[in-house]
N, C-alpha and C positions, 0 to 999 in steps of 0.2 A: 441215480440223484433228480430229482423233477424238483422247481421252484415256480410254480404257477400265478398268475395273479388274473384278479377277474373285479371289474365295478362294484362295490361294493351294494346293495339297492340304498342303504339309508345314508350314500354319503361313503365318500374313502376309498377305502383295496384291503380285496381282500385277499389271504399268503393262503393257498395250499403246496403243502411241501410235502412231498413224497419221498423216503431214502432207506435205505440198509443201512440201520446200526449196523456197530462190530461184533455186537455177537453171534451177527445172521440173522433178527430179525426185525423181519421188515414194518417202518411206521410212517403212520401219517398223526399230522398236523393241519387245523382249518384253525381258521381265524381272521377277526379284524386285522391292520399293520394300521404302528400309531401314524401322523403323520396324517396329509390331503392328499400329499402328491403319490404317483405313479414311481419317480425318481426315489423320492423315500421308503416309500414300502420297497423296492424292491433291493435297495440296500440293507431294511429290516433282514427282511426273507435270506439274504444272504447270510447275513449275522447270524440270525438264528439256522439256519442251516447247520452254519461252522458248527457253534452250540452245540447242537444236537451228535452232531457226528464223533465232538473229541470228549463231549460231560456226560450224552442219554439223554433221556427225557425224566426233568429233576423231576414231575408231576405231571398230572393230566393238565392242558389249562384249562383255564374256565369259556374260554370260547369253546372245547371243542364240542362236540356231540353225538350219540351215538347214534349212528346212525342204517337205521332197519334196511334188512335187504328188502325187495322187491316182492318176496313170498312172503314176510313178515307183513310190511303195508299190508296186503290184500285186502286183506278181512275188516281191519278200521276203512280201508278206500271204502268196501263195500256196507259196511256198515254205515256210518259214519256220512259217506257223502250219496247215495243211489237208494239206501233203505229212508236214514231219515230222512232225505228230500223230498220219499214220496216219487219217489220213480216209477212210475209202469213194472209191476211185475214182471213182461218180457224183456221193460228194458234192463229189470237189475239180471234178471236170467242171464239175461245174451251177456253182459259183462263179467259176471261168473264163468261164463265157459268159453269167452274170450280169454282169464286168466288163467284158467283151467286146461285148457288145451294149447294154449300158445306162446303166451307171456311167462307165466311160470318155469312152463319147458328148457324158454327158452333164459331168460335172463333173473327165474325166480333167485337163485344165490347173488348177483350183484347187487349191491350195496346201491341205491337208490342213487348218491348221489356221484358213482360211478359208473355211472351207465354212457357211456360214451356213443358220439355219433359215429362210429365204426357197429360201434354191437345194434345201431338199432339195424345197419345195412345186413347186415348178417341176422340178424330177422325180418328181413324183404327175404331174403335168398331163402330162408329156411319155409317161407308162402308160396314160392316162383309159381308153385299147381295153382293157386285160388285164384279164386274170381278178383275179381282189381275192388271192387265193392266191398268184401270179406279180407282183403289187404288191407287199404283203409280205415275201415270198424277196427281192426286190433291196431292199426297205429292212431288211433282218435284213442282209444282207451286209454293208446300205454302215455302220451299225451295230457287225456287228463289228469289222470292216475302222479304224475309228478308237478302238472300245477298245484292239486290240491296238496301235495305235499308240498311244496313252497308256501302254496298260502297257511296253512296249520302251520309254518316254522319249522320242520318235519329235517328241510336242506336249505338253503340259501336262496340258492337259484338256481335254473333250467341247467344239467349236466349233461345236454344235446338237445340237438336242436332235429326236432323229427319235421319229415315234410310227408303230404299223402302222395300217394301219384296218377297224374291226370287221367279227367274218365272219361271217356267216349259215350254218349250218350246216344242209346237206341234207337228205332221206331219200336214201339211197345205195339207188341201184335196182335192183333183182334179179327172177329169174324165178319166178314163182308155180310150187309145183307141179307142176303140167300140161305146161309150156314148159319147164320145166328135165328132165321125166321124152321131150317130144319131141326134145330137143335131143342129150341120151343117146343116142336112138334114133337119129338123124343121124349124132352121131358115130362110132360102131358104122359106120354106111353106109360111112363117109368113110376108114376104115383104124385101124388098133391105137393108133397118133401120138393121132392126135386122140381119139379114144376116151379112152385114157392121159391127155391134160390135159385134158378136160374132166371126169373123177370127181376127179383130182389139187386142181380148183379148187373144183367145186362138195360133192363128199364128206369133202375134207381142207381147205378153205380158203387153198392154197399160191397165192404170189403166181407170177410170171410168174417172176421172176427165180432163185426155189426149184424149180418146177419142173422147167428147163433144168439147174439142177445138183444134179437127186438120182442118187444113187451106187443100184447097186445095193446097197452093203455099209448105207446108212443105210433099207435095207427090212429089219422085224423078219418075218421071216413064220410065229416060231414064236408070238414075242409080239404079235404082230396089230399092229405099230404104223412107224409112217415114226416117223425123226428126223430134223428141219427144222436143220440144222448150215450149209447153204452159201446163199448168191447170185448167182446167174450176172452180171453188166455185161459188155457186150461182150467177150466169153471170158474173165474176171476172173474166179473164187471168189472171194468177199469173205464175212464172215459176213450173217449176217439183218439182215433192216433194224432189227433193238432191238440184234443184238450179243447173241443168248444161243440155247445151240439148245431147241427147243421138242417134246417128242415129242406126235404123233395119233395116234390110238387108229385099226384103218381099217376101214370099214363091209364087212359082207360080198361086195357090190359091189365094191368098189376092190378087192377082198383077190383074190377070183376071176380079176379081170382082169389087177392087175399077175400073178398065178402064170403064167394062159395070155399070157400077151407076155413073159413073163420066156425073153431070149436072153444070147446071146456073143456080140455085137457087139461094145462097149465096155462100160467103169465105168460110163457111167451109164445110167440109164431111158430117157430121150426123147434119140435119137442116129439120127442118116444112115445110111445101109445101108452107109457102108463105118466104119461110127462113128467114126465128129466130131461135138461134140455140135452137138444142135441148138439155134439161135439165141430169144430172145426174137420174135422178128420171125416164123420160121419159124412158131412157138409163133399167135401171132399171128393169122398166115392163113389155118390149119388151122383156128382155131373161128371165124373170118368165114365158112369156106366149109360148117359145119357149122350156123352160123345162119343163113346165107340156107337151109339149107334146111330147117329144123330153122321156120322164121317164124316167128323172135325175136330180140331185143334182140340190137346184137352186140358183144364187148367178152371181155379175159381174165379184166381183175376184178373184171365184175359177175358173175362164178362165185365170187370169194369171198364177193362182199355178199350173192350165195344163201345158200354154207353160214353164213354167221352166222344169214344172217333167218332158214332154214330150221330151225335148230335154239330160235333166241326163238321162232318160231313154233311148234314141240315142246313148250316150255316151260325150254329144258336153262334153268341157274341164271346171269346177268351172267358173274361171275365165271370159272364155266368155259367160256362164248363167250373171253373172253379170253386165256385159259392157249393155249385151243384156236386160236384164232386169232394171237396175238402179241402184241396190240397192246398197246404199250408205258402206254398215259392207256384208264383207266378210262371216261374220257371220252368216247370212238370206241366204242365195246362199247357205252356207252346207247345211241347213237345208234340201235342195234336193239334193244332192248326193247319200244319201244312195242308191237314184235308179236307179243309175249306173250300169250297167251292168257287171261283174270283175274288178271293179274298184280297191280294194285290190290286186285282184290274179295277175290284170297285170300289178300293181306297182311289184308288189312278183319279180315276172318275168324276171323282168327290172334287177336282180343279179345273171339274169342266164349267162348274157353277159357282165359281167365286165373284166376288162384286168386285168390279170394276170405274175408278174414277172418271176414267175417258174412254169415249168410244172409239174402238178404230177408224173409225172416217177423222175424227181430232184429228191423230196421230200420224195418219198419213198428210194429211193437211201439212199439221207442224212442219214435219220433217220436209215438206214437199217447199213451206219457204223457208227454214235453215238452209238447203242446198239452194234453191233461189240465191240468196241473199251471200252466199257464201263465192255464189262465182259472180256479183256486181265489184 
């Protein structure tokens, strides 16, 4: 037998009674207690519990709700929250995968209002071998799902507390100047598409989805800049990661490459011979072949890290790097700023030119006069 009191969101107290009836059936009843004080709610709950044990539930209380399980609520959550709010297809797919692979196997049969802190801890235990970011993504989806259930009045309150794991931000890998130069040379040998992919990543900081979504209409040759308007996810064009268009000036090397490789096969810069768009997987494969030839670390996203790192190493301001890379948070950009030469030293040297209302001689003379008056 159990009686639990919780503050009701509109004032007063919610009573949660759980017991086993004389016939052996488990029974649960939830509702708002009459009165406003905790002691009055406690007395009412104990009396109600005693009545249930003696007489059984005479009817289903008006305040009782049929609470769905997590598995039953998952479809509504995806349709009415993720899809109805027009979240990016990649985000919807990520939530669907987390629900299918992690949350439903672990908590699918649990009623939403019956998910407790110990269930969350057990879920963390099942994810012990996963990366911290993966675990936090799973916990975040669970938290949002339960908050939506409260918002839609499926449940009255959050049934548990969800705390994400602390994240230790690691330094991003990048190509140094020599390694990047070797990679650019190797990419040119591998072909025009590979050459453009490497330069779009290392000289313009584009993400893989932004590279394959780039249209010739987004290349402004007269103003020497790119407009990053789209990202490609499994053939679907979506907004860039932070949801806004950004503009990136072209380096001389990238400008020349775009002019050299300009084609009429299709509207996209990166495409197959028949004009069909290149996929992100195809872009990754081409870079992989180039890095093997150049003998440098693999990956498309490392090119973006290289772009940010080289800007910092050449002394670019953090705000400029943030704008060019399209980072939503300055904290992401700050991960590169330790590479900036003399960043702290040059900042301290600004103090050398501080204006002063007194010359050094005036201060010395004033101090001497004060000392002399004290001696007298």
